[in-house]
Structure formats: C-alpha cells, structure tokens
C-alpha positions in Angstrom: 168.0 160.1 141.6 167.6 156.8 139.8 164.3 156.0 138.2 162.6 153.3 140.3 159.7 152.7 137.8 159.1 149.4 136.1 159.5 150.0 132.4 156.8 148.2 130.5 156.1 148.1 126.8 152.4 147.9 125.9 152.5 146.5 122.3 148.8 146.8 121.7 146.8 148.3 118.9 144.9 151.5 119.6 142.6 151.7 116.6 139.7 149.6 117.9 137.6 149.6 121.0 138.9 146.1 121.8 142.5 147.3 121.9 141.6 150.4 123.9 139.7 148.2 126.3 142.9 146.2 126.9 144.8 149.4 127.6 142.1 150.7 130.0 142.5 147.5 131.9 146.3 147.9 132.1 145.9 151.5 133.1 143.4 150.6 135.8 145.9 148.1 137.3 148.8 150.5 137.2 146.7 153.2 139.0 145.1 151.1 141.6 147.5 148.3 142.4 151.0 148.9 140.9 151.0 152.5 142.1 151.0 151.4 145.7 154.1 149.3 145.4 157.7 150.4 145.7 158.2 150.2 141.9 155.3 151.8 140.1 155.0 151.3 136.3 156.0 153.5 133.5 154.2 152.3 130.4 155.4 152.9 126.9 152.6 153.1 124.4 152.6 154.0 120.7 149.8 154.7 118.3 149.3 151.4 116.5 147.1 149.8 113.9 145.8 146.2 114.0 148.5 144.9 111.6 151.5 147.1 112.6 154.8 145.5 113.3 157.4 146.4 116.0 158.3 150.0 116.8 161.2 151.3 114.8 163.3 151.8 117.9 162.4 148.4 119.4 166.0 147.1 119.2 167.3 150.0 121.3 164.4 149.9 123.9 165.3 148.5 127.3 162.7 147.6 129.9 161.5 145.2 132.5 158.5 143.6 130.8 156.1 143.5 127.8 152.4 143.1 127.5 151.8 142.3 123.8 149.1 141.7 121.3 151.2 140.0 118.7 149.4 139.4 115.4 152.0 137.0 114.1 154.3 134.4 115.6 157.3 136.2 114.0 156.6 139.3 116.0 156.4 137.3 119.2 159.7 135.6 118.4 161.3 139.1 118.1 159.9 140.0 121.5 161.4 136.9 123.1 164.9 138.1 122.1 164.6 140.8 124.8 164.8 138.0 127.4 162.4 139.8 129.8 158.9 138.6 131.0 156.2 138.7 128.3 152.5 138.4 128.9 150.8 137.7 125.5 147.3 138.7 124.9 145.3 136.4 122.6 148.0 133.8 122.9 148.2 130.2 121.9 149.7 128.0 124.6 152.1 126.3 122.1 154.0 129.5 121.3 153.5 131.5 124.6 153.4 129.8 128.0 152.1 132.8 129.8 149.2 134.9 128.5 145.6 135.9 128.7 142.7 135.0 126.4 139.0 135.4 126.3 136.8 132.4 126.8 136.8 130.8 123.3 134.4 128.0 124.2 131.8 130.2 125.9 132.1 132.9 123.1 131.5 130.4 120.4 128.6 128.8 122.4 127.0 132.3 122.5 127.5 132.9 118.8 126.1 129.5 117.8 123.1 129.8 120.1 122.4 133.3 118.9 121.7 132.0 115.4 120.2 128.6 116.3 117.8 130.1 118.8 116.4 132.2 115.9 115.7 129.0 113.9 118.5 129.6 111.4 119.6 126.3 109.8 122.4 128.0 107.7 125.3 129.5 109.7 128.5 130.9 108.3 131.9 132.2 109.5 133.7 135.2 108.1 137.2 136.0 109.2 140.9 135.6 108.6 142.9 132.5 109.3 146.4 133.9 109.3 146.2 135.1 112.9 146.6 132.4 115.6 143.8 133.3 117.9 141.3 133.7 115.1 142.1 130.2 113.9 141.4 128.9 117.4 138.1 130.7 117.5 137.0 129.5 114.1 137.7 125.9 115.0 135.8 126.2 118.3 132.9 127.7 116.4 132.9 124.8 113.9 132.9 122.3 116.7 130.1 124.1 118.5 127.9 124.2 115.5 128.5 120.5 114.9 127.1 119.8 118.4 124.0 121.7 117.4 123.6 119.8 114.2 124.8 122.6 111.9 127.6 122.7 109.4 129.7 125.9 109.3 130.0 127.6 106.0 133.4 129.3 105.7 134.0 132.5 103.8 135.9 132.5 100.5 139.5 131.3 101.0 138.9 132.2 104.7 141.3 135.2 104.0 144.2 132.7 104.2 146.3 134.7 101.7 146.2 138.1 103.4 144.0 139.9 105.8 143.1 143.3 104.3 140.2 144.0 106.6 141.4 147.5 107.3 143.2 148.1 104.0 142.1 151.3 102.1 141.8 149.1 99.0 139.4 146.6 100.5 137.3 146.7 97.2 140.3 145.6 95.2 141.1 142.6 97.4 138.0 141.1 98.9 134.7 142.8 97.8 134.2 140.8 94.6 134.9 137.4 96.3 132.6 138.4 99.1 129.8 139.3 96.7 130.2 135.9 94.9 130.1 134.1 98.3 127.1 136.0 99.6 125.1 135.3 96.4 125.8 131.6 96.7 124.8 131.3 100.4 121.5 129.5 101.2 119.0 131.9 102.7 118.2 132.9 105.3 121.7 132.7 106.8 123.4 133.9 109.9 127.0 135.1 109.6 129.4 135.5 112.5 132.2 138.0 111.7 135.4 137.9 113.7 135.4 141.7 114.2 132.9 144.4 114.1 134.6 146.1 111.1 134.2 142.9 109.1 130.6 142.7 110.1 130.1 146.2 108.8 131.7 145.2 105.5 129.3 142.3 105.2 126.3 144.5 105.9 127.4 147.2 103.4 127.9 144.5 100.7 124.6 142.9 101.4 122.8 146.2 100.8 124.8 146.8 97.6 123.6 143.5 96.1 120.0 143.7 97.4 120.1 141.3 100.3 117.9 142.1 103.3 119.7 142.5 106.6 118.6 141.0 109.0 115.7 139.1 107.4 117.8 137.3 104.8 121.3 137.7 106.3 121.7 138.1 110.1 125.1 139.4 111.0 126.8 139.1 114.4 130.1 141.0 115.2 132.8 140.5 117.8 134.3 143.1 120.1 131.2 145.3 120.7 132.8 148.4 119.3 130.2 151.0 120.3 131.0 153.4 117.5 130.9 150.7 114.7 127.8 149.0 116.1 125.9 152.3 116.3 127.1 153.3 112.8 125.5 150.2 111.4 121.8 150.2 110.2 120.2 148.2 111.5 122.3 148.4 114.7 124.9 145.7 114.8 124.7 143.0 117.5 128.1 142.1 118.8 129.7 139.8 121.4 131.4 141.7 124.2 134.6 139.8 125.1 135.4 142.1 128.1 138.8 143.3 126.8 139.2 145.7 129.8 139.2 142.7 132.2 141.7 140.9 130.0 144.1 143.9 130.1 143.8 144.1 133.9 144.5 140.4 134.4 147.5 140.6 132.0 149.0 143.5 134.0 148.3 141.5 137.2 150.0 138.5 135.8 153.1 140.4 134.7 153.4 141.9 138.2 153.1 138.5 139.8 155.8 137.1 137.6 158.2 139.9 138.8 157.3 139.1 142.3 158.4 135.5 142.0 161.6 135.9 140.0 164.4 134.2 141.8 167.3 135.9 140.2 168.1 139.0 138.2 167.2 138.7 134.5 165.6 135.3 134.8 163.5 134.6 131.7 160.3 133.9 133.5 158.3 133.9 130.2 160.3 130.8 129.2 159.4 129.0 132.4 156.6 126.5 132.0 153.4 127.2 133.7 154.0 124.1 135.8 157.1 125.6 137.4 155.4 129.0 138.0 152.5 127.3 139.6 154.9 125.5 141.9 156.5 128.7 143.0 153.2 130.3 144.1 151.6 127.2 145.4 151.7 128.4 149.0 150.3 131.9 148.2 146.7 133.2 148.0 146.9 133.2 144.2 146.9 130.5 141.6 147.2 130.4 137.8 144.0 129.2 136.3 143.8 127.8 132.7 141.2 129.5 130.5 139.8 126.8 128.3 143.2 125.5 127.3 144.3 128.7 125.4 145.6 131.0 128.1 146.1 131.6 131.8 145.1 134.1 134.5 145.7 134.8 138.1 142.8 134.2 140.4 142.3 134.3 144.2 142.6 130.7 145.5 140.0 131.4 148.2 137.3 132.6 145.9 135.1 130.8 143.4 135.7 131.7 139.8 132.6 133.6 138.9 134.2 135.9 136.3 132.9 134.0 133.3 129.6 135.8 133.7 131.4 138.9 132.6 132.6 137.4 129.3 130.8 137.0 126.0 127.6 139.0 126.4 125.8 139.9 123.2 125.1 143.6 123.0 122.3 144.8 120.7 
C-alpha cells in the first residue's frame, strides 16, 4: 500500500528552547489539523545545533516540502534546488518570498523601553551580524533607540568575522574583546543580547571583572529559554518571541501552499506573494505581512490580535 503521507523536512535546530518551541508548534499543527486531512504529515527531524549545515544525506532525500531555519543564505540556496515548497523561519523577504518571522518592530520597542523606562541613558547591543535576521533585528533596535533619544553602542566588531557563541573555545575567540568592551562602556548601561546564551556570557564576564549585575550592567536576553534564564544569577530577564506560535503558523502556511498548487511539482516557493494572495483571494484566509520581514496566514474574518502574544519580557 503506497504511503500517502506528506514528507516534510524540518530543518530546525534542537539545541535551544527557541528551536524546540518552533518544533512544538509544527507538531501541534500536524496533530490537530494535518492529521484530519487525507494526507497527514511525516516529519523528518535530525538533532541539530544552531550553526549546523545540511544533513549528510540531503541530496538523496525526497519529499514534498521543507520548513527551514536557515542560518545562511547559502544553505537556503541549497534548499531551493529541491524545487519543492519552502517556508523559511526567520526569513528576509529579499531572499525568501514565503516565511514566518517574529515581530521585529514590537520586539525592539519592548527591549528599548525596558532600558529607557529604568532611566538608563546608555544602551548597548550584543550579537552577531552574519545571520540575516539578526542584522534586521539590530537595525530595528538602533532605529527604535534613536526615536527615544538614545544612541546604540555596538559590541566589538559586532561578531562580523565569525559567530562563536556556542563554540567550546569561546574564551579563545571572544572573551578578551568582550572584557575590553565592557570596561570601556559608560556606566550604568543596559545591554540587549540577541540570545539568552549570549546574555549569560555577558553576565559571567561582568562578574569576572568586578562589574555589578544589574546595578552597573543590566542585561536582557532574547528567546526566554527557561533553563538558561533560571541558571543565571540574578535571574535573567528575556523577551519571549513565541516561537511555538511561529512554528504552528509556518506549518499552516506550508499546508496552504499545497492546497493552492495548480500543477504537480509547481515551485510555489518561487511564486511571489502577490500571486499567492491572488489565488486565495476568495477564501477565508489571507496572507498578512509581518512588519515587512515575513508573512503568515490569518482568518480574513477575524481581527489580528495575535501581536499581544509576541514579545513579552519574562523575569
């Protein structure tokens, strides 16, 4: 009996709570929505780190769709060669027409307000710049601080050469530049780190050089990884970007793309969003743009109230 399942590759890292939240959202969709259809999903998942490349057997893998968390444009280009629908998580609209992102503008508003509401005149950013979505987030943060009359202080070299956040030899690559940067910062200062792991690195280094956290250096993380936040002392405050909801919407969007394919093996992911919107213009669903950086399916008859679920700071 032929297998009637949709074969889906979930190219998502499993090492952080953010990545696992994306997977929970995908799983939730497959169990509650896709399972009721004639073609339920069979999801391929590998144990992956944040900076891992493609699976070794990717060239020989055959499937119906991909939900990816590509950390480089080169990886995304390799995925495109499969000529099947792709929904890119944390996408940029230039490279990937169809994808899902968290709300950059609201997230940066929350981060900037978190520091400014505490009376901090000095605010800094700490994160890599060689991953497309991080660059977008950084630029949005700079603009938001500018609106509030603050100048953003960037970390040393902004990690433009190589991101070794999770590298076992962190001390060899970034600890010394971080120490030099922290010692030069005007105090008190608020630092927003692009991940909770990076936030922990900052806190550890502050203690090593005698800086008081949070009185001299207030640190804010991103992702709200409960394990990392609770390991920190004092407990790390972090922005929850609701990755589980992102995963659910990504799966929903992939399913919708299949539903509106007009011929076998059509490369829907290469269609412009304008053409896809035209195809579903008479349905109950529409594709909504998320602050210019991604897209999601929403019910045309309902008001968009989901932003209230994005970007909460958890203490």
